[in-house]
C-alpha positions as CSV (number, residue, x, y, z in Angstrom):
1,M,25.9,-0.5,-18.3
2,A,24.1,-3.6,-17.1
3,K,24.7,-2.7,-13.5
4,E,23.2,0.7,-14.0
5,E,20.1,-0.8,-15.6
6,I,19.7,-3.3,-12.8
7,K,20.1,-0.6,-10.2
8,K,17.4,1.5,-12.0
9,L,15.1,-1.4,-12.2
10,V,15.5,-2.2,-8.5
11,E,14.9,1.5,-7.5
12,D,11.8,1.6,-9.7
13,S,10.5,-1.7,-8.1
14,K,11.2,-0.3,-4.7
15,K,9.1,2.8,-5.5
16,T,6.3,0.7,-6.8
17,L,6.3,-1.5,-3.8
18,E,6.3,1.4,-1.4
19,H,3.4,3.0,-3.3
20,D,1.4,-0.3,-3.3
21,H,2.1,-0.8,0.4
22,E,0.8,2.7,1.2
23,N,-2.4,2.1,-0.8
24,F,-2.8,-1.3,0.9
25,A,-2.4,0.2,4.3
26,K,-4.9,2.9,3.5
27,S,-7.4,0.4,2.2
28,I,-7.1,-1.7,5.4
29,K,-7.6,1.4,7.6
30,N,-10.6,2.5,5.6
31,D,-12.1,-1.0,5.9
32,L,-11.5,-0.9,9.7
33,V,-13.2,2.4,10.0
34,S,-16.1,1.2,7.9
35,F,-16.4,-2.0,10.0
36,K,-16.4,0.0,13.3
37,K,-19.1,2.3,12.0
38,K,-21.3,-0.6,10.9
39,T,-20.7,-2.4,14.2
40,L,-21.6,0.7,16.2
41,D,-24.7,1.3,14.1
42,R,-25.9,-2.2,14.9
43,I,-25.5,-1.7,18.7
């Protein structure tokens, strides 16, 4: 029983981390695009 619970917790944590990583990567990409636009507008 305990092993199954731990396995489920690990799987849930993995899913959460993957989701957070995707959101973080998207955020960085959006920031880069925004920065590029601002830089080009200044030139």
